[in-house]
C-alpha positions, 0 to 999 in steps of 0.5 A: 673099483674098475677103476682103481690107479694101479700103481698107487698102493692097495689101500687097506690097512693094518698097523701093529706096534714093532715092540710091547706095549707098558704091560705086556711082557716083550718075550711074548709079545716078540713071539705075536708079532713075528708069528702075525708077520710070520703068517701075512707072507703066507696069504695071496693078497698082502702086498707086503708091510712097512715100519714106519716111527709114530710121533713117540718114537714108536715102531709101528708095521703097516701091513698093506693088503688088495683086498679086505677080505684078505686082511680080514681072514689074517686078523682071526687066522691071528688070533688063533695062533697068538700065545695065549696069553697075549690077545690080538688086542694088545697089538694091533693099533688098528685097519683101515682104507685109504682109499685110492682116490685120495691120493690124488691130485686133484687142482 
């Protein structure tokens, strides 16, 4: 990654539902998401988050990370800090990596 353009967003991300999915207690979910987002702000390689609407009009947080290691540590900590009746699987949509060269114009 020595040649990564620093002007491009860093490639690691995790997406979370903004609101509780069906069948999940809304108050419990809100507490869990607040915990995850607050906890992310304390991690040194957390770059911030965005909130967007998907095609169905549901809000989605996208948390941006500088490194995969930082993303992984955050997820592991989150598992133990969520309320007991809420699993990370109910909050997390997906994690991934968008490689910078996919965003560059090659024409």
